[in-house]
C-alpha positions in Angstrom: 2.6 -11.8 -2.9 3.7 -11.4 0.7 0.4 -9.2 1.5 -1.7 -12.1 -0.2 0.2 -14.4 1.7 -0.6 -12.8 4.4 -4.0 -12.3 4.1 -4.6 -15.6 2.9 -2.9 -17.0 5.9 -4.6 -14.2 8.6 -8.3 -14.1 7.4 -8.9 -15.0 3.9 -11.8 -14.8 1.9 -14.6 -17.2 1.8 -18.3 -17.8 0.2 -20.8 -15.6 1.7 -24.4 -14.1 1.5 -25.8 -10.7 2.0 -29.4 -10.9 2.9 -29.8 -7.3 3.5 -28.4 -4.6 0.9 -31.1 -5.7 -1.1 -34.6 -5.8 -0.4 -36.1 -9.3 -1.3 -32.8 -10.6 -2.4 -30.3 -12.5 -1.1 -26.8 -12.2 -2.6 -24.2 -14.6 -3.1 -20.6 -13.3 -2.9 -17.1 -13.5 -1.1 -16.6 -12.2 1.9 -13.2 -10.7 2.2 -12.3 -11.8 5.3 -10.0 -9.0 6.2 -11.0 -5.4 4.7 -8.0 -4.1 5.9 -5.8 -6.2 3.5 -8.2 -6.3 0.7 -7.7 -2.5 0.9 -3.9 -2.8 1.5 -3.6 -4.8 -1.7 -5.2 -2.0 -3.8 -3.6 0.5 -2.1 0.1 -1.1 -2.6 -1.1 -1.5 -6.2 -1.7 2.1 -6.5 1.5 3.3 -4.7 3.2 1.0 -7.7 1.1 2.4 -10.3 1.7 6.0 -8.9 5.5 5.4 -8.5 5.5 3.8 -12.4 3.9 7.3 -13.3 6.4 9.4 -11.9 8.9 8.1 -12.9 7.4 7.5 -16.6 6.7 10.9 -16.2 10.1 12.2 -15.5 11.9 10.5 -18.2 9.1 11.0 -20.9 11.8 13.7 -22.8 14.8 11.5 -22.4 16.1 10.3 -26.3 15.7 6.8 -27.7 13.5 5.4 -30.5 12.1 2.9 -28.4 11.9 4.9 -25.0 8.6 3.5 -24.0 8.4 6.7 -21.1 5.7 8.2 -22.9 3.5 5.2 -23.6 3.9 4.3 -19.4 3.0 7.4 -18.7 -0.4 8.1 -20.1 -1.0 3.9 -19.4 -0.7 4.7 -15.7 -2.6 8.0 -15.7 -5.4 5.4 -17.0 -4.8 3.1 -15.0 -4.5 5.5 -12.1 -7.9 7.5 -12.9 -9.5 3.8 -13.0 -8.9 2.7 -9.9 -9.2 6.5 -8.5 -12.5 6.0 -9.4 -13.4 2.5 -8.4 -13.3 3.0 -4.6 -16.2 5.8 -4.5 -17.9 3.7 -7.4 -17.3 0.3 -5.4 -18.4 1.5 -1.9 -21.7 2.9 -3.3 -23.4 0.2 -4.9 -24.6 -3.5 -3.2 -25.5 -6.7 -4.7 -24.1 -8.3 -7.8 -23.5 -4.6 -9.2 -20.6 -4.5 -6.8 -19.3 -7.5 -8.2 -19.7 -5.7 -11.7 -17.6 -2.6 -10.9 -14.4 -4.6 -9.6 -14.9 -6.5 -13.7 -15.3 -3.6 -15.1 -12.3 -1.9 -13.4 -10.5 -4.7 -14.2 -11.2 -5.1 -18.1 -10.8 -1.2 -18.2 -7.3 -0.8 -16.3 -6.1 -3.7 -18.4 -6.9 -2.2 -21.7 -6.1 0.9 -21.2 -2.6 -0.6 -20.1 -2.9 -3.1 -23.6 -4.0 -0.1 -25.9 -1.4 2.4 -24.6 1.6 0.0 -24.4 1.2 -2.1 -27.3 -1.1 -1.0 -30.2 2.1 1.8 -31.2 4.4 -1.0 -31.2 2.3 -3.6 -33.1 1.6 -0.4 -35.6 5.3 -0.2 -36.1 5.7 -3.9 -36.4 2.7 -3.7 -39.2 2.6 -0.9 -41.0 6.1 0.8 -40.0 8.6 -2.4 -40.1 11.3 -0.2 -41.4 12.3 1.4 -37.8 11.7 -2.4 -36.3 15.5 -3.5 -37.4 18.7 -4.1 -35.7 20.6 -1.3 -37.4 18.0 0.9 -36.1 18.5 -0.6 -32.8 22.5 0.1 -33.4 22.9 3.4 -34.9 21.4 4.7 -31.2 23.8 2.7 -29.4 26.2 4.2 -31.7 25.5 7.9 -31.0 26.9 9.5 -27.9 24.4 12.3 -28.2 21.0 9.9 -27.3 23.0 7.7 -25.0 26.2 8.2 -22.7 28.9 6.0 -23.1 28.4 3.4 -20.6 24.7 2.6 -21.5 23.5 0.7 -24.3 20.6 -1.3 -25.6 20.8 -5.1 -26.8 19.1 -8.7 -25.8 20.9 -12.1 -24.7 19.5 -15.6 -26.1 19.8 -18.2 -24.1 20.4 -21.8 -25.3 20.1 -25.3 -23.7 21.8 -28.8 -24.9 20.6 -32.3 -23.1 25.0 -33.3 -22.8 26.4 -33.9 -19.5 29.0 -31.1 -20.1 27.4 -28.6 -21.5 24.3 -29.3 -19.1 27.1 -28.6 -16.2 28.3 -25.5 -18.2 24.8 -24.1 -18.3 23.8 -24.5 -14.7 27.4 -22.7 -13.9 25.8 -19.7 -16.3 22.6 -19.9 -14.7 23.6 -19.9 -11.3 26.6 -16.7 -11.1 25.2 -12.7 -11.8 27.4 -12.3 -14.8 28.1 -13.8 -18.4 31.6 -15.2 -17.2 31.6 -19.1 -15.8 33.0 -17.3 -12.2 30.5 -19.1 -9.5 29.5 -16.2 -6.7 30.5 -13.4 -8.7 28.5 -10.7 -8.5 29.4 -7.9 -10.9 27.7 -7.0 -13.7 23.8 -7.5 -14.4 22.0 -9.7 -11.7 19.3 -12.2 -12.3 17.0 -13.7 -9.9 15.9 -17.4 -11.2 12.8 -18.6 -9.8 13.3 -22.2 -11.0 15.4 -24.6 -13.1 13.6 -26.7 -15.2 15.1 -29.7 -16.3 15.0 -33.5 -18.2 18.5 -35.0 -17.6 19.3 -38.5 -16.8 19.6 -39.8 -13.0 23.1 -38.7 -12.4 23.1 -35.8 -14.0 19.8 -34.7 -12.5 21.7 -35.2 -9.1 24.7 -33.4 -9.7 22.3 -30.5 -10.9 20.7 -30.7 -7.8 23.4 -30.3 -5.5 24.7 -27.0 -7.2 21.5 -25.7 -7.5 20.1 -26.3 -3.6 23.5 -24.7 -2.5 21.5 -21.4 -4.3 18.4 -22.2 -3.1 17.1 -22.4 -6.3 14.2 -25.1 -6.9 14.3 -27.9 -9.4 11.9 -29.1 -11.6 11.8 -32.6 -13.1 9.2 -35.3 -14.8 10.5 -38.6 -12.7 8.9 -36.4 -9.8 5.3 -37.5 -11.4 5.9 -41.4 -10.4 6.5 -42.5 -7.0 7.3 -46.1 -5.6 6.2 -48.2 -2.1 8.7 -50.3 -1.1 8.5 -53.0 1.9 11.3 -53.6 3.9 10.1 -56.8 5.7 10.4 -58.7 2.1 13.8 -57.3 1.0 12.7 -53.9 -0.3 10.5 -55.2 -2.8 8.8 -52.8 -5.6 5.2 -52.8 -4.7 4.1 -49.7 -6.9 3.7 -50.0 -10.7 4.8 -47.9 -13.8 2.5 -45.5 -13.3 2.6 -44.9 -9.5 -0.3 -47.0 -8.7 -0.3 -49.0 -5.6 0.3 -52.8 -6.2 -0.6 -54.0 -2.9 -2.5 -53.1 0.7 -0.1 -52.0 3.2 -0.3 -51.9 6.6 1.2 -49.2 8.9 3.7 -49.6 12.1 4.0 -47.2 14.6 8.0 -48.6 15.5 9.3 -47.7 19.5 12.7 -48.3 20.7 12.3 -49.1 24.2 14.5 -48.5 27.1 15.9 -51.7 27.0 16.8 -51.5 23.4 14.1 -53.5 22.7 12.0 -53.1 19.5 7.7 -52.4 20.0 5.7 -52.8 16.9 2.4 -51.4 16.9 -0.2 -51.4 13.7 -2.1 -48.0 13.7 -3.2 -48.0 10.4 -3.6 -49.1 6.6 -3.2 -48.0 3.0 -5.9 -50.0 1.0 -6.9 -49.9 -2.5 -10.8 -49.7 -3.3 -12.6 -51.0 -5.9 -13.2 -47.6 -7.2 -9.5 -47.5 -7.7 -9.1 -44.4 -5.0 -6.6 -45.3 -2.5 -8.2 -45.5 1.7 -5.8 -44.2 4.1 -6.7 -44.8 7.7 -4.9 -43.6 10.3 -5.7 -44.4 14.6 -4.5 -41.6 16.5 -5.0 -43.3 19.9 -3.3 -46.5 18.6 0.3 -44.1 18.5 2.2 -44.7 21.6 4.9 -41.7 21.6 8.0 -42.0 23.4 8.5 -40.6 26.8 12.0 -40.3 26.4 11.7 -38.2 23.5 12.7 -34.4 23.8 11.2 -34.6 20.6 7.8 -33.0 19.7 4.9 -34.7 18.2 4.7 -34.2 14.7 1.1 -32.4 13.6 -0.8 -34.4 11.6 -2.7 -31.0 10.0 -1.4 -27.9 8.4 -2.9 -25.8 10.2 -3.8 -24.8 13.9 -7.3 -25.7 15.5 -10.0 -22.9 14.6 -11.0 -21.1 17.6 -14.6 -20.9 18.4 -16.0 -17.9 16.8 -14.4 -19.5 13.4 -15.5 -22.0 11.1 -13.0 -24.4 8.8 -12.4 -23.6 5.0 -12.0 -26.2 2.3 -8.5 -25.4 0.3 -8.5 -26.4 -3.1 -6.3 -29.1 -4.4 -5.1 -29.5 -1.0 -5.8 -32.9 1.7 -9.0 -32.4 3.9 -6.6 -31.9 6.8 -5.4 -28.9 5.5 -7.6 -26.1 5.9 -7.8 -22.6 6.6 -9.8 -20.7 9.5 -12.4 -18.0 8.7 -14.1 -15.6 10.8 -18.1 -16.1 11.8 -20.2 -14.0 8.6 -22.1 -10.9 10.2 -24.9 -12.1 12.7 -23.4 -16.2 12.9 -21.4 -17.3 15.5 -19.8 -20.7 16.3 -18.9 -21.9 19.9 -16.8 -25.1 19.5 -13.2 -25.7 17.8 -13.1 -26.2 14.4 -16.8 -25.9 13.7 -17.8 -26.8 9.6 -20.3 -23.9 10.0 -21.3 -21.1 11.8 -25.0 -20.6 13.4 -26.9 -17.9 13.1 -28.1 -16.0 16.1 -32.0 -15.4 16.6 -33.1 -11.6 15.2 -33.4 -10.0 18.5 -29.8 -10.9 19.6 -26.1 -10.5 17.8 -22.8 -11.6 18.1 -20.2 -10.6 20.5 -16.9 -9.3 19.6 -15.4 -12.6 19.0 -18.5 -14.5 17.4 -18.6 -17.1 20.3 -22.0 -15.9 21.7 -25.0 -14.1 21.1 -25.9 -11.2 23.1 -29.4 -9.5 23.1 -29.3 -6.3 21.1 -30.0 -3.1 22.6 -33.4 -1.2 21.4 -32.9 2.6 20.3 -34.7 5.9 18.9 -34.1 9.4 19.1 -35.1 10.2 22.5 -35.2 13.5 24.5 -32.6 12.0 26.9 -29.8 11.4 23.7 -27.4 14.5 23.3 -28.7 14.7 20.0 -32.1 14.9 20.7 -31.5 17.6 23.6 -29.4 20.0 21.0 -32.3 19.0 18.6 -35.6 20.1 20.8 -33.2 23.2 22.7 -32.5 24.2 18.8 -36.4 24.2 18.2 -37.5 25.9 21.3 -34.8 28.1 20.7 -36.5 28.8 17.1 -40.0 29.1 18.6 -38.7 32.0 20.9 -37.6 33.8 18.4 -40.7 33.3 16.1 -42.9 34.5 18.7 -40.8 37.6 19.4 -40.4 38.5 15.5 -44.5 38.0 15.9 -44.8 40.3 19.3 -42.4 42.8 17.1 -44.8 42.9 14.1 -47.9 43.1 16.4 -46.8 46.1 18.6 -46.1 47.8 14.8 -48.6 46.9 13.5 -49.5 50.1 11.8 -46.3 51.1 10.5 -45.5 50.8 6.7 -43.1 48.2 6.6 -45.3 46.0 8.0 -48.5 47.2 6.5 -46.5 46.4 3.3 -47.3 43.5 0.7 -50.4 42.2 2.9 -49.7 42.3 6.4 -52.2 39.3 6.9 -49.7 36.9 4.5 -46.8 37.7 7.3 -49.1 36.9 10.2 -50.0 33.3 8.3 -46.4 32.8 7.7 -45.1 33.0 11.1 -47.9 31.2 12.3 -46.8 28.3 10.3 -43.3 29.0 10.9 -43.7 28.6 14.7 -45.8 25.2 14.5 -43.4 23.8 11.7 -40.7 24.4 14.8 -43.2 22.7 17.3 -43.8 20.1 14.4 -40.5 18.0 14.5 -41.0 17.8 18.1 -43.3 14.6 17.0 -39.9 13.3 15.4 -38.4 13.1 18.8 -39.0 10.2 21.1 -40.3 6.7 20.9 -42.8 6.4 18.0 -46.2 5.5 18.8 -48.9 5.4 16.2 -50.3 8.9 17.1 -47.0 10.7 16.7 -46.5 8.4 13.3 -50.0 9.2 12.0 -49.0 13.1 12.9 -45.6 13.9 12.1 -45.1 13.6 8.3 -49.1 14.8 8.2 -48.3 17.7 10.2 -45.4 18.6 9.0 -46.2 18.4 5.1 -49.3 20.5 5.4 -47.8 23.0 7.6 -45.1 23.5 5.2 -47.4 23.7 1.9 -49.3 26.7 4.3 -46.0 28.7 4.6 -44.2 28.3 1.2 -48.3 28.9 -0.4 -47.9 32.2 1.5 -44.3 33.1 0.3 -45.7 32.0 -3.3 -48.7 34.5 -2.8 -46.4 37.5 -1.4 -44.2 36.4 -4.6 -47.5 37.1 -6.9 -48.9 40.4 -4.8 -45.5 41.9 -5.7 -45.6 41.0 -8.9 -49.7 42.2 -10.3 -49.2 45.2 -7.9 -46.1 46.0 -10.6 -48.1 44.9 -13.4 -51.4 46.9 -12.6 -49.5 50.1 -12.3 -49.8 50.0 -16.2 -52.9 52.0 -17.8 -55.2 49.9 -19.2 -53.6 46.7 -17.8 -56.6 44.0 -16.5 -54.7 43.1 -13.8 -56.3 45.4 -11.2 -59.0 43.6 -10.5 -56.7 41.0 -9.3 -55.5 43.3 -6.7 -56.3 42.7 -3.2 -56.6 39.8 -0.4 -58.5 37.8 -2.4 -55.6 36.4 -4.9 -53.5 35.8 -1.9 -56.1 34.3 0.1 -56.6 32.1 -2.9 -53.0 31.0 -3.5 -52.5 30.2 0.3 -56.0 27.8 0.6 -55.5 26.5 -3.0 -52.2 24.9 -2.8 -52.7 23.9 0.9 -55.7 22.4 0.1 -53.9 20.2 -2.5 -51.0 19.1 0.1 -53.7 18.4 2.6 -55.7 16.2 -0.5 -52.2 14.3 -0.8 -52.2 13.6 2.9 -56.0 12.3 3.5 -54.8 9.9 0.3 -51.8 9.1 2.3 -53.8 8.2 5.7 -56.5 6.6 3.8 -54.3 3.9 1.8 -51.1 3.6 3.7 -50.8 5.0 6.7 -47.7 5.5 8.7 -47.3 3.4 11.3 -44.7 1.9 14.7 -42.1 0.0 13.2 -38.7 -2.0 13.9 -35.7 -1.8 12.1 -33.4 -5.0 13.3 -30.7 -5.1 10.7 -29.4 -1.8 9.8 -27.5 -1.0 12.6 -25.6 -4.3 13.9 -26.3 -4.9 17.6 -29.4 -2.3 17.9 -33.0 -2.7 17.4 -34.1 0.7 15.9 -37.5 1.7 16.8 -38.9 4.0 13.7 -42.3 5.3 11.9 -42.7 3.5 9.1 -44.3 5.3 6.6 -46.6 3.0 5.1 -46.1 4.4 1.1 -43.1 5.5 0.5 -44.4 7.1 -2.9 -46.9 9.0 -1.2 -44.2 10.3 1.0 -41.7 11.1 -1.8 -44.7 12.8 -3.2 -45.6 14.6 -0.5 -41.9 16.2 -0.6 -41.9 17.0 -4.4 -45.0 18.9 -4.4 -43.3 20.9 -1.7 -39.9 21.1 -3.7 -42.2 22.2 -6.7 -44.0 25.3 -4.6 -40.5 26.2 -3.6 -39.1 25.8 -7.1 -41.8 28.2 -8.4 -41.5 30.7 -5.5 -37.9 30.9 -5.8 -38.6 31.2 -10.1 -41.0 34.2 -9.8 -39.1 36.1 -7.3 -36.0 35.7 -8.9 -37.5 37.5 -11.9 -39.0 40.2 -9.7 -36.6 41.4 -7.9 -35.4 44.1 -9.9 -38.8 45.6 -9.8 -38.4 49.1 -8.1 -40.1 49.7 -4.5 -38.6 50.9 -0.9 -40.4 47.2 0.5 -40.0 45.1 -2.4 -39.8 41.3 -0.5 -38.8 39.8 -4.1 -35.2 40.0 -3.7 -35.5 38.6 0.0 -37.9 35.8 -0.9 -35.3 34.8 -3.8 -32.7 34.7 -1.5 -35.2 32.4 1.3 -36.2 30.0 -1.7 -32.4 29.2 -2.0 -31.7 28.7 0.9 -34.7 26.2 1.4 -34.1 24.2 -1.3 -30.5 23.8 -0.6 -31.6 22.5 2.5 -34.2 20.1 0.9 -32.2 18.9 -2.0 -29.2 17.7 -0.1 -31.8 16.0 2.5 -32.7 13.2 0.2 -29.1 11.6 -0.5 -28.6 12.3 3.4 -31.7 10.8 4.4 -31.0 7.5 2.2 -27.6 7.2 3.2 -28.3 7.3 6.7 -29.8 4.8 9.5 -31.3 4.2 12.4 -31.9 7.4 14.4 -29.9 9.6 12.7 -32.3 9.3 9.8 -35.0 11.0 12.1 -32.5 13.5 13.5 -31.7 14.4 9.4 -35.3 15.0 8.9 -35.4 17.3 11.9 -33.0 18.9 11.5 -33.9 20.0 7.4 -37.2 21.3 9.1 -35.1 23.6 11.2 -33.3 25.1 8.9 -34.9 25.1 6.3 -37.6 27.3 8.8 -34.8 29.1 9.8 -33.7 30.0 6.7 -37.2 31.2 5.9 -37.3 33.4 9.3 -33.9 35.0 9.0 -34.1 35.6 5.6 -37.4 37.2 5.3 -38.3 39.0 8.7 -34.2 39.7 10.4 -34.0 42.5 7.9 -37.3 44.2 8.5 -36.9 44.1 12.5 -33.7 45.4 12.1 -35.2 48.5 10.3 -38.0 48.9 12.8 -35.7 48.7 15.6 -32.6 50.1 14.3 -33.4 52.5 11.9 -36.9 53.8 12.5 -35.8 56.4 10.4 -36.9 54.1 7.3 -39.5 52.7 8.8 -41.8 56.1 7.3 -44.6 57.0 5.0 -42.5 59.8 3.9 -38.6 57.7 2.7 -41.4 55.4 1.1 -42.6 58.1 -0.9 -39.5 59.5 -1.7 -37.8 55.7 -2.2 -40.5 55.2 -5.1 
């Protein structure tokens, strides 16, 4: 309750709109005000649940017919499980489903407590009434093996009779903390009464109030519903009716005692009855004259301090209009006046300052070559490109060696060149988006990668066909040669090029601006045009990679000194892992970091192919030339 009071006092929840989470929808929701207080309240509830679970778990083996420790342990386990899974689910949902997640968690945790704690008891009361008796309780209390001598199980019944002497005695029983009527006696079991509800006569009620006020115990009485207005100028005549309604109009007079002991009276307001039955209360603040000789501060006529700029007034249900809460302006809005009734939305190219008191221009951002992130990505792309050129030079220098000629030398060169261009294609994603770069970046990346993956697939198929053709009478012999490999590369790449042509024809990418993803920033980016075509081209690449991985995995145990199936299996595993993790990461990032994720995925997957397929071969060519001979190949076979 204290946390909630602080929450409501500092930054209470208020109705709000979510304009951006779901495209094409405006979600009406409750803004929690202070996120820290929201999670603080959840955390405190989790702390209590964890503490209850721990204590109940430690006490689960204590004896006793009505020992609830086991039930509490299981119920708290269910409760904690629901709310631990609530946090990530709550953070990952948007719109009205966020509220649905919280409602489901409330129902599930409450149902867990209800079912675990009370269903077994109801079963005993209905189906096993023999266990629900006082004799059963006394049997526990009288057995020293079950309970120590200083602990008993029992119950107490409280009664109250409307009689002066009995009422006073009941109050004295309520005040002390023991069963003896001894005021301020603190030994024994302690009680903390919240309030006293009584309906005694006036004299008795006044005496009860005097006693209860000593112990700070609130008193509730039915006569508090009724009130009376008294007019002192007419000798104290009653101007109220039995129902508490106003029987006459009243003037509000400001009475001030002057230094010469004279009295000055000025009318500053009125209370008037209306035809509708309502009461009109009027006060003229400027007519009130406060004594300059009084050392007391003038009374404050409102329940709260004025709302500062950057906040707005929020009406409190059941409170007068002068009692309101102050809530900070929502995202994208400001207020420049005190006690503002509403906040004003900033223009689209501006955003509020930290205090939400004025609008300031948004900054324009994109993944540039001057950014630290951009510099790192460019350096990585150039370094990997130089490494690819170095490997290509090594293969050209040792062009006639067995390890270079094995498994279609032309496919090796096609793969190295396509990897080189894939590293260069990542540079199209860096810098300010323009129409040409937006058209080229995705289509170039998709086409180049399809050539690279098709080359790997062709290598894998070549290995399988070569070993199948060694069997006598096998018809696969006619497929041996460069024709099959070239056909695979051309066919698979043509499909991707066709997809890109359709993409550019129906809904090509174009330069765009993202005004809302990052607060205070306008992100320049390339709009992909057709999201379906974007994920379609990625899906086709994934299909080629998965197919290559499957074929290489099945062929990994084929004999041969230069069988690339194992290398292709591992390289495709790295490739698929990078792009499987790309999709959720791409969808969860915003702004220029979305582009950085795709550039990193291009570099990582290309580097995986380069490292897994060619680094082992370069090691043999340079460090182990004795293995790169025809004699070694014949011995191995």
